[in-house]
N, C-alpha and C positions, 0 to 999 in steps of 0.2 A: 063559342069560338073566340079565342083570345088573339087579337092582332098586335097588341102592345109590344111583345118581344121583338117585333120586326121594325118598330118605329125608327130606331137609330140608324139601322143600315139603309132603310128606305130614304131617310133624310140625306144620308151621304150620297146615295144614288142620284136623287133629284138635284142635289147640289152639283155633282159632277156634270149633270146635263145642263143645268141652268146658270151655274156660276154665282148663285145668290142663296145664302142660307135662309133668308127671309122667305123668298119664293119657294124654296124647297120645303120648308115647314108647312106652308099653306097647301102645297100640293099633296104632301103626305096626309095631312088632315082630310083633304078631299078624297084621297085614295082609300083611306080607312073607312070613311063614311060610305063611299060607293060599295066597298066590300061588305060592310055590315048590311046594307040594304039588299045586296045580292047573295047573301050567305045561303039562302035556301036553294039557290041555283048552282052552288059550288059542287063539283063532282070530283071527289078525291081519287077516283079511278083515272082521271085524265091528267091531273097535275097535283103537286104538293101545294099546301097553303102558301108557302113562300113563292113558288113559281107563279101561282095565280095572282098574288099581290103585286109581284113585279110586272106582270102583264098589265094590270090596271094602272100602276104607277107610270109605266112606259107610255101608255096611251095618253095619260094625263100630261106628261111632259111634252110629248110631241104636239099635242093640241096647244099647250101654253107657248111653245116656241114658234108657232105660226106667225109670221110677220114681225117677229122680234129681232132687234139688233143683237149682235154678239156682245158679251161683256168682256171688254179688254182691260189690260193694264196700260199705263202711259207708254211703256216701251214697245207696245204693239201698234202704236199709232203714228210714229214718226221718228226722226233722228234725235239723238240726245242733245241737250243744251250744253253750251260751253260758257254760260254766263251765270255764276252763282247768285247774282243780284236780280235775276229776272223776277218780276212781280208774281206772287203766289196767288193767282186768280183761279178759283175752282171752276171746273167745267161741269156744272150741275145737270146739264142736259145729256151727259154721257152715262149709260147704265154700266158703271164700273164693276169689275170683278170684285167679289167680296171674299174675305177669309173665312175659314171654317173653324168654329170654336170646339176644339177637341174635347174639352172637359165636360161638355154638355151631352155628349153622345157616346154610346158604347159601340165603337166601330173597330172591327178587327184590322181591315186593310187600310193602312195609312199612306203607303207609298204613292198611290194613285189619287191622293187628295192634295199632293204638292201643288202649290200655286202655279208653278211653271207648267205642270202637266194639265191642270184644269184650264189654264189660259190657252194652251195649245188646242185642247179639245173644243174650245169655243169657236175655233176656225172651221170646224166640220159642219156639214149639213146635219140637220137634226137626226135623221135616221142612221147616218154613219156614227154619230155620237152614241146613240143607243146601242148599236152593234158593238162598238169598241168597249163600252163600259160593261155591257152584259157578258161579252165573251172574255175580255182580257182581265177585268177586275173581279167580276162575280162568278166567273168560270161556268156559266151556262153553256150547254152544248150548242153547236150550230143548229141542230134540229129544234131545240127548245127556243132559241132566239127566232128562228124562222116562224115558229108557231105564234110566238108573242107578237111578231111584227106582221103576220099574215103574208109571208113571202116564202121564197125557196131557200134551201140550204146553199145552193150555188150563189144566190144573190147575197146572202149573209157573208159567205167567204170572200166574195169580191169586194163588198163594202168594207170588210175588216182589213183587207190588204191596202185599200186606198186610205183608210183612216190611219193605219199605222204609219204609212209613208208621210202623210201630212203632219202628224204629231212629231215624227222624227225630224222633219225639216224645220219645224218651229222650235226645236230645242227642248221638247217636252220629255225626252227620253234620257235625260242626264242622270248622273250618279245620285243616289239617294243616301243621305246621311241622317240617321234618326236623331231626334233631340237628346236622347239619353246616351248617344255615342260619346265616349270619354273625351276624345279630341274635340268634338263639336261643343260639348258642354264647357270645356275649359276655355275655348275661344270666346263663347258668349258670356261667360262669367267675367272674363277680363274686359270684354267690350262694355258690359254693364258698369263695372267699376270706373272705366274711363269716361263713360257717358255721365255718370253721377258727378264726377269731378269736372265735367266739361273740358276734358283733356284731349284736344283735337290731335296732337301728335301721337298720343297713345292709341287713339281710335284708328288713325291712318296706318299705323304699324300692323294692325290686325286685318287690314283689307288686302284682297287680291289686287294686283295692278290694274285689272280691268273691271273692278267692282262696280256694280250698278246700284244706284239709289233712285227710287221712284216713290211718288206720294200721291196716289189718287185721293180725292178728286181733282188735285192740281194736275194738269195734263203734261207737264214737263218732267224730264228725267235726266239723270247725269250718269256718265260712264267714265271710270278711271278714278283711282284713289285721290288724285290731285283735286279734281273738281268736287268729289265727295267731301274731302276735307275742307275745302273753301266754303262749301254750302254749310257744313256743320259750324264753322266759325261764325257764319251769319246767324244761324239759329241761336247760338249761345250769346251773341251780342244782343240779339233782340229779346231773349227770354231770361238771360242771366245764368248764374251758376247755382250749384246746390240742388240739382235735380234728384228725384226719387224714381226708382224703378221697381216693377214687380215682374218676376219671371213666370212664363207660362208657355204653352205650345199652341200652335195653330197650323192646320193642314199637315199635321205630323211633323212640323218643323219647329225649331226653337224660336221663341218670340218673347217680347217684353212689352209691358205697358209703361210708358214714360210720363212722369208727372212733373210739370214745370213749377218752379217756386212761385208762390204768391207774395205780393208786396207786404201784406199784413201777416204773413206766416202761413204755414201749411203748403199744400201742393194741389194743383188742379190737373186732371187728366188731359194730356196733350195729344198723344198718338199711341197707336198700337203698331209695333214693328215686327215683321216676320222675316226671318233670316234663312239664307242658304249658306252652308259652310262646306268648303271642300279644301283638302290639302292644308288644313290648319289655318285657313283664311276665310273671312267673310267675302263671298262672291256676289251676294245680292241681298238687298234690304228693301222690302216693300213696306212703306209707312202709310198707315191708314189714319184718317182724322175725322171720319164720318161718325157722328154721335150714335147713329143707329147700329153701327158695328160695335161700339163700346157697349151698348145695351145687350147685344147678342152674346157678348162675352161675359156679361154680368160684372163689368168693371165699375167700381165706385168712382164717381166724378171727382171727388175731393178726398185728400188724405190730410190728417192733422197729427202733429206731434209724433208719437211713437208708432203710428200706423204705417209710416212709410218704410220703404226698403224692399229689397228683392225677396220674393217668396221662393225659397229653395227647398 
């Protein structure tokens, strides 16, 4: 019995539930091990292999979520800052939401991997999360989900309604723009060129008026193109000009890896930035600086000479 073809979609499922790709990979490994040990008890007359694996994975996720705090983004914890000079002190005690490395997993449904959607899902009680993802994303029937969760169809339908309402209120049901959308790609390519040149006015021209910039594990965030631009001026004053970037995707969204110039030459990985683009403008940029996230994306820590530049 070969379970490997299901690994990618199971990782995506557990990521939506947990908000961490590291935790998701661990739980999928546990799921596949449990399935292998129980393979003699699997009854194909009752459920497909896929449905059976999702039942095991769902139970593993629900157990893992017991007593855990939700994984937020800074914008989910308080009001925006209006001081671009605020000290950048990381809050390492917060279990921050992590991005999803698209290139590592073969996952068909990307829209419901969006950071805003996953962040909104983290507001739900664990069983509502499971119902929402299993029904809305993975298209299991209410009867199948009821069996997976050991409950009734009526309870599943009620939980789904409540989950939908919570996610909508949290802004997780917004417009989806794929990273290969022509308009979105053009915006990000211009953003990359401006970023490499440390050209703040050019960056600001690409922003929506109410654009959001946040940077976990630092717990502050900014809203508005003015404060966004002033913060970027600070970054370039501190780190200099002559940056290098590599283009990629995360959570089904356009993203870039930013490399800061080194005094002795070459470039060192600084951040992973995940964008939301709408109506020809950047509306949201989530900037990650956790080295564990860099490793999850397989990003080199340093670039030298001709290695740098966007991968298009």
